[in-house]
Every structure is written in structure tokens, then in C-alpha cells.
N, CA, C and O atoms as a GROMACS GRO file, in nm:
protein
  540
    1UNK      N    1   8.062  10.261  14.135
    1UNK     CA    2   8.116  10.263  13.997
    1UNK      C    3   8.133  10.409  13.952
    1UNK      O    4   8.232  10.443  13.888
    2UNK      N    5   8.035  10.497  13.985
    2UNK     CA    6   8.025  10.630  13.940
    2UNK      C    7   8.150  10.700  13.997
    2UNK      O    8   8.212  10.777  13.924
    3UNK      N    9   8.188  10.678  14.117
    3UNK     CA   10   8.313  10.737  14.179
    3UNK      C   11   8.443  10.697  14.110
    3UNK      O   12   8.537  10.776  14.099
    4UNK      N   13   8.445  10.570  14.064
    4UNK     CA   14   8.561  10.521  13.986
    4UNK      C   15   8.578  10.592  13.857
    4UNK      O   16   8.690  10.627  13.819
    5UNK      N   17   8.464  10.615  13.784
    5UNK     CA   18   8.457  10.680  13.657
    5UNK      C   19   8.507  10.824  13.665
    5UNK      O   20   8.583  10.873  13.582
    6UNK      N   21   8.456  10.888  13.776
    6UNK     CA   22   8.499  11.030  13.799
    6UNK      C   23   8.648  11.039  13.834
    6UNK      O   24   8.718  11.130  13.790
    7UNK      N   25   8.694  10.945  13.910
    7UNK     CA   26   8.834  10.935  13.938
    7UNK      C   27   8.923  10.914  13.816
    7UNK      O   28   9.025  10.980  13.803
    8UNK      N   29   8.888  10.828  13.728
    8UNK     CA   30   8.956  10.804  13.605
    8UNK      C   31   8.960  10.926  13.520
    8UNK      O   32   9.067  10.964  13.472
    9UNK      N   33   8.842  10.994  13.498
    9UNK     CA   34   8.839  11.119  13.424
    9UNK      C   35   8.926  11.225  13.477
    9UNK      O   36   8.996  11.294  13.403
   10UNK      N   37   8.922  11.238  13.612
   10UNK     CA   38   9.008  11.342  13.682
   10UNK      C   39   9.157  11.316  13.650
   10UNK      O   40   9.232  11.403  13.606
   11UNK      N   41   9.194  11.189  13.675
   11UNK     CA   42   9.338  11.155  13.659
   11UNK      C   43   9.380  11.165  13.511
   11UNK      O   44   9.494  11.204  13.486
   12UNK      N   45   9.302  11.136  13.418
   12UNK     CA   46   9.328  11.159  13.271
   12UNK      C   47   9.347  11.306  13.239
   12UNK      O   48   9.440  11.346  13.169
   13UNK      N   49   9.256  11.386  13.291
   13UNK     CA   50   9.264  11.534  13.278
   13UNK      C   51   9.395  11.583  13.334
   13UNK      O   52   9.467  11.659  13.269
   14UNK      N   53   9.427  11.539  13.456
   14UNK     CA   54   9.554  11.583  13.508
   14UNK      C   55   9.676  11.542  13.430
   14UNK      O   56   9.769  11.621  13.414
   15UNK      N   57   9.677  11.420  13.381
   15UNK     CA   58   9.787  11.375  13.303
   15UNK      C   59   9.797  11.456  13.164
   15UNK      O   60   9.907  11.483  13.116
   16UNK      N   61   9.684  11.490  13.106
   16UNK     CA   62   9.694  11.576  12.993
   16UNK      C   63   9.736  11.720  13.017
   16UNK      O   64   9.799  11.784  12.932
   17UNK      N   65   9.700  11.770  13.135
   17UNK     CA   66   9.746  11.905  13.167
   17UNK      C   67   9.891  11.909  13.201
   17UNK      O   68   9.957  12.009  13.173
   18UNK      N   69   9.949  11.792  13.266
   18UNK     CA   70  10.088  11.799  13.297
   18UNK      C   71  10.161  11.774  13.168
   18UNK      O   72  10.268  11.833  13.150
   19UNK      N   73  10.116  11.697  13.081
   19UNK     CA   74  10.188  11.682  12.953
   19UNK      C   75  10.190  11.812  12.865
   19UNK      O   76  10.289  11.841  12.798
   20UNK      N   77  10.081  11.886  12.869
   20UNK     CA   78  10.076  12.007  12.800
   20UNK      C   79  10.171  12.110  12.855
   20UNK      O   80  10.227  12.187  12.777
   21UNK      N   81  10.193  12.115  12.985
   21UNK     CA   82  10.279  12.209  13.057
   21UNK      C   83  10.421  12.168  13.058
   21UNK      O   84  10.502  12.235  13.121
   22UNK      N   85  10.455  12.064  12.993
   22UNK     CA   86  10.597  12.017  12.996
   22UNK      C   87  10.681  12.119  12.925
   22UNK      O   88  10.640  12.181  12.827
   23UNK      N   89  10.806  12.135  12.983
   23UNK     CA   90  10.895  12.235  12.928
   23UNK      C   91  10.948  12.203  12.787
   23UNK      O   92  11.005  12.095  12.769
   24UNK      N   93  10.934  12.285  12.691
   24UNK     CA   94  10.980  12.268  12.559
   24UNK      C   95  11.107  12.329  12.535
   24UNK      O   96  11.175  12.289  12.440
   25UNK      N   97  11.148  12.424  12.613
   25UNK     CA   98  11.279  12.490  12.595
   25UNK      C   99  11.374  12.466  12.703
   25UNK      O  100  11.447  12.557  12.744
   26UNK      N  101  11.377  12.344  12.752
   26UNK     CA  102  11.472  12.307  12.856
   26UNK      C  103  11.611  12.300  12.791
   26UNK      O  104  11.629  12.253  12.678
   27UNK      N  105  11.712  12.352  12.873
   27UNK     CA  106  11.848  12.338  12.818
   27UNK      C  107  11.899  12.194  12.833
   27UNK      O  108  11.872  12.130  12.934
   28UNK      N  109  11.962  12.150  12.745
   28UNK     CA  110  12.013  12.013  12.749
   28UNK      C  111  12.159  12.003  12.784
   28UNK      O  112  12.223  11.899  12.768
   29UNK      N  113  12.212  12.118  12.833
   29UNK     CA  114  12.348  12.107  12.884
   29UNK      C  115  12.447  12.152  12.775
   29UNK      O  116  12.409  12.189  12.664
   30UNK      N  117  12.579  12.148  12.812
   30UNK     CA  118  12.678  12.186  12.710
   30UNK      C  119  12.696  12.085  12.593
   30UNK      O  120  12.662  11.967  12.604
   31UNK      N  121  12.748  12.134  12.486
   31UNK     CA  122  12.778  12.050  12.379
   31UNK      C  123  12.910  11.977  12.422
   31UNK      O  124  13.007  12.045  12.454
   32UNK      N  125  12.914  11.856  12.422
   32UNK     CA  126  13.034  11.778  12.462
   32UNK      C  127  13.128  11.729  12.347
   32UNK      O  128  13.090  11.650  12.261
   33UNK      N  129  13.247  11.780  12.352
   33UNK     CA  130  13.345  11.737  12.262
   33UNK      C  131  13.456  11.673  12.331
   33UNK      O  132  13.499  11.716  12.438
   34UNK      N  133  13.507  11.564  12.266
   34UNK     CA  134  13.620  11.495  12.329
   34UNK      C  135  13.737  11.472  12.221
   34UNK      O  136  13.717  11.433  12.106
   35UNK      N  137  13.852  11.500  12.271
   35UNK     CA  138  13.973  11.495  12.190
   35UNK      C  139  14.083  11.414  12.268
   35UNK      O  140  14.092  11.410  12.390
   36UNK      N  141  14.164  11.350  12.180
   36UNK     CA  142  14.284  11.284  12.249
   36UNK      C  143  14.413  11.346  12.183
   36UNK      O  144  14.412  11.387  12.067
   37UNK      N  145  14.508  11.351  12.252
   37UNK     CA  146  14.642  11.398  12.201
   37UNK      C  147  14.745  11.300  12.248
   37UNK      O  148  14.730  11.242  12.356
   38UNK      N  149  14.850  11.279  12.170
   38UNK     CA  150  14.952  11.186  12.200
   38UNK      C  151  15.088  11.243  12.156
   38UNK      O  152  15.101  11.356  12.106
   39UNK      N  153  15.190  11.155  12.178
   39UNK     CA  154  15.319  11.200  12.143
   39UNK      C  155  15.356  11.180  11.999
   39UNK      O  156  15.474  11.181  11.962
   40UNK      N  157  15.244  11.161  11.909
   40UNK     CA  158  15.264  11.164  11.765
   40UNK      C  159  15.219  11.299  11.720
   40UNK      O  160  15.202  11.319  11.600
   41UNK      N  161  15.198  11.395  11.811
   41UNK     CA  162  15.165  11.529  11.789
   41UNK      C  163  15.059  11.547  11.690
   41UNK      O  164  15.077  11.610  11.586
   42UNK      N  165  14.944  11.489  11.724
   42UNK     CA  166  14.819  11.506  11.654
   42UNK      C  167  14.697  11.507  11.755
   42UNK      O  168  14.704  11.450  11.864
   43UNK      N  169  14.588  11.572  11.715
   43UNK     CA  170  14.464  11.562  11.785
   43UNK      C  171  14.371  11.468  11.719
   43UNK      O  172  14.364  11.472  11.597
   44UNK      N  173  14.303  11.389  11.784
   44UNK     CA  174  14.205  11.293  11.738
   44UNK      C  175  14.074  11.318  11.806
   44UNK      O  176  14.064  11.298  11.928
   45UNK      N  177  13.969  11.361  11.734
   45UNK     CA  178  13.970  11.395  11.599
   45UNK      C  179  14.036  11.532  11.571
   45UNK      O  180  14.054  11.611  11.663
   46UNK      N  181  14.070  11.559  11.451
   46UNK     CA  182  14.141  11.679  11.407
   46UNK      C  183  14.044  11.794  11.374
   46UNK      O  184  14.090  11.903  11.342
   47UNK      N  185  13.917  11.777  11.381
   47UNK     CA  186  13.822  11.876  11.355
   47UNK      C  187  13.688  11.846  11.432
   47UNK      O  188  13.657  11.733  11.469
   48UNK      N  189  13.611  11.957  11.452
   48UNK     CA  190  13.478  11.939  11.512
   48UNK      C  191  13.406  12.065  11.477
   48UNK      O  192  13.464  12.159  11.422
   49UNK      N  193  13.279  12.070  11.509
   49UNK     CA  194  13.191  12.184  11.482
   49UNK      C  195  13.082  12.204  11.587
   49UNK      O  196  13.028  12.108  11.642
   50UNK      N  197  13.053  12.335  11.612
   50UNK     CA  198  12.948  12.372  11.712
   50UNK      C  199  12.876  12.496  11.652
   50UNK      O  200  12.914  12.548  11.547
   51UNK      N  201  12.775  12.537  11.721
   51UNK     CA  202  12.699  12.649  11.677
   51UNK      C  203  12.751  12.771  11.766
   51UNK      O  204  12.787  12.756  11.883
   52UNK      N  205  12.750  12.891  11.702
   52UNK     CA  206  12.779  13.021  11.781
   52UNK      C  207  12.696  13.037  11.909
   52UNK      O  208  12.574  13.022  11.902
   53UNK      N  209  12.753  13.065  12.021
   53UNK     CA  210  12.686  13.074  12.141
   53UNK      C  211  12.663  12.952  12.212
   53UNK      O  212  12.620  12.961  12.326
   54UNK      N  213  12.684  12.841  12.165
   54UNK     CA  214  12.671  12.710  12.232
   54UNK      C  215  12.768  12.714  12.361
   54UNK      O  216  12.878  12.768  12.358
   55UNK      N  217  12.718  12.656  12.465
   55UNK     CA  218  12.814  12.623  12.580
   55UNK      C  219  12.883  12.494  12.539
   55UNK      O  220  12.818  12.393  12.507
   56UNK      N  221  13.013  12.499  12.541
   56UNK     CA  222  13.083  12.382  12.491
   56UNK      C  223  13.175  12.331  12.606
   56UNK      O  224  13.242  12.410  12.673
   57UNK      N  225  13.177  12.199  12.626
   57UNK     CA  226  13.262  12.135  12.724
   57UNK      C  227  13.356  12.044  12.642
   57UNK      O  228  13.314  11.950  12.574
   58UNK      N  229  13.488  12.077  12.653
   58UNK     CA  230  13.602  11.997  12.585
   58UNK      C  231  13.659  11.903  12.687
   58UNK      O  232  13.703  11.949  12.792
   59UNK      N  233  13.661  11.780  12.664
   59UNK     CA  234  13.738  11.684  12.741
   59UNK      C  235  13.860  11.650  12.659
   59UNK      O  236  13.842  11.596  12.550
   60UNK      N  237  13.980  11.678  12.699
   60UNK     CA  238  14.101  11.645  12.635
   60UNK      C  239  14.180  11.540  12.716
   60UNK      O  240  14.215  11.562  12.832
   61UNK      N  241  14.206  11.422  12.651
   61UNK     CA  242  14.277  11.316  12.717
   61UNK      C  243  14.413  11.304  12.653
   61UNK      O  244  14.423  11.288  12.532
   62UNK      N  245  14.514  11.312  12.732
   62UNK     CA  246  14.656  11.304  12.686
   62UNK      C  247  14.698  11.161  12.697
   62UNK      O  248  14.729  11.115  12.807
   63UNK      N  249  14.700  11.086  12.587
   63UNK     CA  250  14.734  10.944  12.583
   63UNK      C  251  14.891  10.917  12.579
   63UNK      O  252  14.938  10.804  12.589
   64UNK      N  253  14.965  11.032  12.563
   64UNK     CA  254  15.096  11.025  12.555
   64UNK      C  255  15.178  11.032  12.691
   64UNK      O  256  15.117  11.020  12.797
   65UNK      N  257  15.301  11.049  12.688
   65UNK     CA  258  15.385  11.059  12.801
   65UNK      C  259  15.430  11.202  12.823
   65UNK      O  260  15.461  11.241  12.936
   66UNK      N  261  15.434  11.278  12.717
   66UNK     CA  262  15.473  11.423  12.716
   66UNK      C  263  15.355  11.505  12.758
   66UNK      O  264  15.241  11.461  12.745
   67UNK      N  265  15.380  11.619  12.808
   67UNK     CA  266  15.269  11.718  12.845
   67UNK      C  267  15.208  11.763  12.711
   67UNK      O  268  15.275  11.761  12.607
   68UNK      N  269  15.091  11.801  12.715
   68UNK     CA  270  15.015  11.850  12.597
   68UNK      C  271  14.900  11.951  12.651
   68UNK      O  272  14.870  11.954  12.770
   69UNK      N  273  14.842  12.028  12.558
   69UNK     CA  274  14.732  12.112  12.598
   69UNK      C  275  14.635  12.115  12.475
   69UNK      O  276  14.666  12.070  12.365
   70UNK      N  277  14.510  12.176  12.506
   70UNK     CA  278  14.414  12.203  12.402
   70UNK      C  279  14.374  12.350  12.428
   70UNK      O  280  14.322  12.384  12.534
   71UNK      N  281  14.401  12.438  12.324
   71UNK     CA  282  14.379  12.574  12.340
   71UNK      C  283  14.305  12.623  12.212
   71UNK      O  284  14.353  12.592  12.103
   72UNK      N  285  14.194  12.697  12.218
   72UNK     CA  286  14.126  12.750  12.104
   72UNK      C  287  14.168  12.886  12.075
   72UNK      O  288  14.157  12.974  12.161
   73UNK      N  289  14.214  12.908  11.960
   73UNK     CA  290  14.272  13.036  11.915
   73UNK      C  291  14.203  13.085  11.778
   73UNK      O  292  14.127  13.012  11.714
   74UNK      N  293  14.237  13.208  11.741
   74UNK     CA  294  14.184  13.260  11.620
   74UNK      C  295  14.238  13.173  11.496
   74UNK      O  296  14.348  13.118  11.496
   75UNK      N  297  14.148  13.169  11.390
   75UNK     CA  298  14.180  13.082  11.272
   75UNK      C  299  14.304  13.132  11.204
   75UNK      O  300  14.369  13.051  11.139
   76UNK      N  301  14.346  13.259  11.211
   76UNK     CA  302  14.456  13.316  11.140
   76UNK      C  303  14.575  13.325  11.237
   76UNK      O  304  14.680  13.374  11.195
   77UNK      N  305  14.568  13.284  11.360
   77UNK     CA  306  14.678  13.284  11.443
   77UNK      C  307  14.795  13.200  11.408
   77UNK      O  308  14.777  13.093  11.351
   78UNK      N  309  14.915  13.243  11.437
   78UNK     CA  310  15.037  13.161  11.410
   78UNK      C  311  15.045  13.048  11.514
   78UNK      O  312  15.098  13.068  11.623
   79UNK      N  313  14.993  12.933  11.479
   79UNK     CA  314  14.986  12.827  11.569
   79UNK      C  315  15.115  12.790  11.642
   79UNK      O  316  15.113  12.740  11.754
   80UNK      N  317  15.222  12.816  11.576
   80UNK     CA  318  15.357  12.785  11.634
   80UNK      C  319  15.394  12.885  11.750
   80UNK      O  320  15.484  12.855  11.830
   81UNK      N  321  15.330  12.996  11.760
   81UNK     CA  322  15.369  13.101  11.862
   81UNK      C  323  15.268  13.130  11.956
   81UNK      O  324  15.299  13.208  12.046
   82UNK      N  325  15.147  13.082  11.952
   82UNK     CA  326  15.044  13.121  12.051
   82UNK      C  327  15.070  13.057  12.189
   82UNK      O  328  15.143  12.960  12.205
   83UNK      N  329  15.005  13.120  12.285
   83UNK     CA  330  15.020  13.069  12.424
   83UNK      C  331  14.878  13.052  12.474
   83UNK      O  332  14.782  13.077  12.402
   84UNK      N  333  14.865  13.007  12.607
   84UNK     CA  334  14.738  13.002  12.666
   84UNK      C  335  14.670  13.138  12.672
   84UNK      O  336  14.548  13.150  12.663
   85UNK      N  337  14.751  13.237  12.688
   85UNK     CA  338  14.697  13.379  12.692
   85UNK      C  339  14.615  13.415  12.565
   85UNK      O  340  14.525  13.499  12.569
   86UNK      N  341  14.648  13.352  12.457
   86UNK     CA  342  14.572  13.382  12.330
   86UNK      C  343  14.442  13.310  12.317
   86UNK      O  344  14.375  13.324  12.214
   87UNK      N  345  14.402  13.231  12.417
   87UNK     CA  346  14.278  13.148  12.413
   87UNK      C  347  14.157  13.237  12.399
   87UNK      O  348  14.144  13.340  12.465
   88UNK      N  349  14.067  13.195  12.311
   88UNK     CA  350  13.943  13.275  12.285
   88UNK      C  351  13.841  13.223  12.396
   88UNK      O  352  13.823  13.103  12.417
   89UNK      N  353  13.780  13.320  12.463
   89UNK     CA  354  13.688  13.288  12.573
   89UNK      C  355  13.742  13.195  12.682
   89UNK      O  356  13.670  13.110  12.735
   90UNK      N  357  13.870  13.214  12.712
   90UNK     CA  358  13.939  13.128  12.808
   90UNK      C  359  13.925  12.978  12.785
   90UNK      O  360  13.918  12.898  12.879
   91UNK      N  361  13.922  12.942  12.653
   91UNK     CA  362  13.908  12.801  12.616
   91UNK      C  363  14.042  12.729  12.614
   91UNK      O  364  14.098  12.701  12.508
   92UNK      N  365  14.087  12.702  12.723
   92UNK     CA  366  14.215  12.626  12.739
   92UNK      C  367  14.210  12.519  12.849
   92UNK      O  368  14.151  12.542  12.955
   93UNK      N  369  14.265  12.415  12.826
   93UNK     CA  370  14.269  12.308  12.935
   93UNK      C  371  14.398  12.331  13.019
   93UNK      O  372  14.412  12.263  13.122
   94UNK      N  373  14.493  12.422  12.982
   94UNK     CA  374  14.607  12.428  13.050
   94UNK      C  375  14.692  12.299  13.016
   94UNK      O  376  14.653  12.212  12.937
   95UNK      N  377  14.806  12.296  13.080
   95UNK     CA  378  14.901  12.182  13.053
   95UNK      C  379  14.835  12.056  13.116
   95UNK      O  380  14.792  12.061  13.231
   96UNK      N  381  14.827  11.944  13.043
   96UNK     CA  382  14.780  11.820  13.079
   96UNK      C  383  14.894  11.717  13.072
   96UNK      O  384  14.949  11.689  12.966
   97UNK      N  385  14.927  11.663  13.191
   97UNK     CA  386  15.041  11.562  13.202
   97UNK      C  387  14.995  11.431  13.126
   97UNK      O  388  14.877  11.404  13.101
   98UNK      N  389  15.101  11.358  13.093
   98UNK     CA  390  15.073  11.228  13.024
   98UNK      C  391  14.989  11.145  13.110
   98UNK      O  392  15.004  11.139  13.232
   99UNK      N  393  14.893  11.075  13.039
   99UNK     CA  394  14.793  10.990  13.101
   99UNK      C  395  14.688  11.063  13.174
   99UNK      O  396  14.607  10.998  13.241
  100UNK      N  397  14.680  11.192  13.169
  100UNK     CA  398  14.572  11.269  13.244
  100UNK      C  399  14.475  11.325  13.147
  100UNK      O  400  14.498  11.329  13.027
  101UNK      N  401  14.360  11.372  13.207
  101UNK     CA  402  14.262  11.441  13.126
  101UNK      C  403  14.232  11.573  13.180
  101UNK      O  404  14.228  11.590  13.302
  102UNK      N  405  14.211  11.670  13.097
  102UNK     CA  406  14.175  11.804  13.125
  102UNK      C  407  14.036  11.840  13.065
  102UNK      O  408  13.995  11.784  12.964
  103UNK      N  409  13.969  11.930  13.125
  103UNK     CA  410  13.842  11.978  13.068
  103UNK      C  411  13.828  12.130  13.072
  103UNK      O  412  13.885  12.195  13.160
  104UNK      N  413  13.757  12.182  12.984
  104UNK     CA  414  13.728  12.326  12.984
  104UNK      C  415  13.595  12.350  12.931
  104UNK      O  416  13.563  12.285  12.831
  105UNK      N  417  13.506  12.440  12.986
  105UNK     CA  418  13.384  12.471  12.940
  105UNK      C  419  13.392  12.624  12.896
  105UNK      O  420  13.448  12.708  12.968
  106UNK      N  421  13.336  12.655  12.779
  106UNK     CA  422  13.345  12.791  12.731
  106UNK      C  423  13.220  12.815  12.634
  106UNK      O  424  13.151  12.720  12.596
  107UNK      N  425  13.196  12.937  12.600
  107UNK     CA  426  13.095  12.979  12.511
  107UNK      C  427  13.155  12.982  12.377
  107UNK      O  428  13.259  13.046  12.358
  108UNK      N  429  13.093  12.913  12.278
  108UNK     CA  430  13.148  12.917  12.142
  108UNK      C  431  13.144  13.056  12.085
  108UNK      O  432  13.042  13.123  12.098
  109UNK      N  433  13.252  13.104  12.021
  109UNK     CA  434  13.259  13.240  11.961
  109UNK      C  435  13.167  13.260  11.842
  109UNK      O  436  13.092  13.169  11.807
  110UNK      N  437  13.172  13.373  11.779
  110UNK     CA  438  13.100  13.397  11.656
  110UNK      C  439  13.134  13.301  11.550
  110UNK      O  440  13.240  13.238  11.553
  111UNK      N  441  13.039  13.289  11.449
  111UNK     CA  442  13.061  13.190  11.335
  111UNK      C  443  13.200  13.221  11.275
  111UNK      O  444  13.246  13.335  11.265
  112UNK      N  445  13.261  13.107  11.235
  112UNK     CA  446  13.395  13.124  11.173
  112UNK      C  447  13.465  12.995  11.190
  112UNK      O  448  13.413  12.897  11.243
  113UNK      N  449  13.590  12.999  11.141
  113UNK     CA  450  13.684  12.884  11.149
  113UNK      C  451  13.793  12.916  11.254
  113UNK      O  452  13.858  13.020  11.241
  114UNK      N  453  13.815  12.840  11.348
  114UNK     CA  454  13.912  12.852  11.452
  114UNK      C  455  14.006  12.736  11.456
  114UNK      O  456  13.980  12.629  11.402
  115UNK      N  457  14.119  12.760  11.525
  115UNK     CA  458  14.220  12.647  11.542
  115UNK      C  459  14.220  12.610  11.686
  115UNK      O  460  14.206  12.696  11.773
  116UNK      N  461  14.238  12.478  11.712
  116UNK     CA  462  14.276  12.436  11.843
  116UNK      C  463  14.418  12.388  11.836
  116UNK      O  464  14.455  12.322  11.739
  117UNK      N  465  14.501  12.419  11.934
  117UNK     CA  466  14.642  12.391  11.927
  117UNK      C  467  14.696  12.346  12.052
  117UNK      O  468  14.642  12.375  12.160
  118UNK      N  469  14.806  12.274  12.042
  118UNK     CA  470  14.880  12.242  12.168
  118UNK      C  471  14.979  12.346  12.181
  118UNK      O  472  15.054  12.367  12.086
  119UNK      N  473  14.990  12.423  12.302
  119UNK     CA  474  15.078  12.541  12.325
  119UNK      C  475  15.214  12.494  12.381
  119UNK      O  476  15.298  12.580  12.407
  120UNK      N  477  15.240  12.372  12.402
  120UNK     CA  478  15.366  12.323  12.456
  120UNK      C  479  15.463  12.360  12.341
  120UNK      O  480  15.433  12.325  12.227
  121UNK      N  481  15.578  12.431  12.364
  121UNK     CA  482  15.667  12.467  12.255
  121UNK      C  483  15.709  12.356  12.173
  121UNK      O  484  15.756  12.252  12.218
  122UNK      N  485  15.691  12.383  12.043
  122UNK     CA  486  15.720  12.284  11.930
  122UNK      C  487  15.615  12.196  11.894
  122UNK      O  488  15.628  12.136  11.787
  123UNK      N  489  15.508  12.175  11.966
  123UNK     CA  490  15.410  12.076  11.939
  123UNK      C  491  15.321  12.117  11.821
  123UNK      O  492  15.295  12.038  11.730
  124UNK      N  493  15.278  12.240  11.825
  124UNK     CA  494  15.193  12.289  11.705
  124UNK      C  495  15.279  12.286  11.581
  124UNK      O  496  15.234  12.240  11.476
  125UNK      N  497  15.398  12.331  11.590
  125UNK     CA  498  15.483  12.326  11.468
  125UNK      C  499  15.498  12.175  11.417
  125UNK      O  500  15.518  12.152  11.298
  126UNK      N  501  15.488  12.085  11.503
  126UNK     CA  502  15.514  11.940  11.460
  126UNK      C  503  15.369  11.884  11.412
  126UNK      O  504  15.359  11.767  11.374
  127UNK      N  505  15.264  11.966  11.414
  127UNK     CA  506  15.135  11.922  11.364
  127UNK      C  507  15.026  11.911  11.461
  127UNK      O  508  14.916  11.869  11.425
  128UNK      N  509  15.048  11.946  11.581
  128UNK     CA  510  14.937  11.930  11.678
  128UNK      C  511  14.846  12.060  11.669
  128UNK      O  512  14.850  12.151  11.752
  129UNK      N  513  14.763  12.058  11.556
  129UNK     CA  514  14.674  12.165  11.530
  129UNK      C  515  14.545  12.097  11.482
  129UNK      O  516  14.549  11.994  11.415
  130UNK      N  517  14.429  12.157  11.519
  130UNK     CA  518  14.299  12.107  11.467
  130UNK      C  519  14.209  12.231  11.430
  130UNK      O  520  14.245  12.346  11.452
  131UNK      N  521  14.097  12.200  11.375
  131UNK     CA  522  14.000  12.301  11.333
  131UNK      C  523  13.860  12.286  11.396
  131UNK      O  524  13.793  12.183  11.390
  132UNK      N  525  13.821  12.406  11.459
  132UNK     CA  526  13.679  12.404  11.511
  132UNK      C  527  13.606  12.499  11.421
  132UNK      O  528  13.646  12.614  11.404
  133UNK      N  529  13.500  12.451  11.365
  133UNK     CA  530  13.410  12.531  11.278
  133UNK      C  531  13.286  12.568  11.364
  133UNK      O  532  13.214  12.484  11.419
  134UNK      N  533  13.269  12.705  11.368
  134UNK     CA  534  13.156  12.752  11.447
  134UNK      C  535  13.049  12.802  11.348
  134UNK      O  536  13.070  12.903  11.281
  135UNK      N  537  12.939  12.735  11.339
  135UNK     CA  538  12.832  12.772  11.251
  135UNK      C  539  12.736  12.887  11.299
  135UNK      O  540  12.642  12.923  11.228
   0.00000   0.00000   0.00000
């Protein structure tokens, strides 16, 4: 019986030690944002927010038949004239065909208000623009 008591005490001490050493600063992975775009020339949702420096993974699903894209640009950019080359931190899915999904992972820029736009000619001018707030 004495051996059993010692074994229980040792196991309990080990369990407490392991619990105390558990990682408190483990990374939980990127912030996941999902958007849909369609031939009605709008993003759903039309806005989102993240924190500066976050690793962000955007999944963009094109539910329409036309090609679309998701590109993060400066808040004061002319949405009707931007291209993928204007993407902040390479945050662009590139062109996504109808019925397909594109993803991009990027580091959120400094705090501020940014736009995400479809860079297919005419789409942003038709309203395919959203807002990303970085806190």
C-alpha cells in the first residue's frame, strides 16, 4: 500500500509540473477572414477588422460566373484604377474564376482604414469595394 501511495503522489506531482510548464504564448495561427464575391459586384461581408501585425488568411469564394479578385489597398486609393500591383503586403488573391476559391496570407499593416477591392476592370466602380479596419 505504501508503494501505491508514493506512486500516486509522484504522478500527481508530475501532472502539476506539466500543467505549470504549459505554453502560455502559443501562436494560434492566422486570423481567418472569409469573403464571397458575386456578379452583383459586392463583397459579403463588406467589412472586417484585424489588429496591426496579425497574420491574416483571407479566403475569397467567387460565387458568380465572372472573374473576380480580392486585393487590399490603401484607404485613399482610387478603387476604380488600382491593380494587383497596388496590393499592400502582397495581399491579393489574384484573379479567381467563377465558382472557384482563392486564398492569400499576409501580415496586417499599421493601424488604419484600408479598402479591399476587385481589380477586374469596372468591378470596383460598380461597387465591389469593402473596408478592412486595422486596430
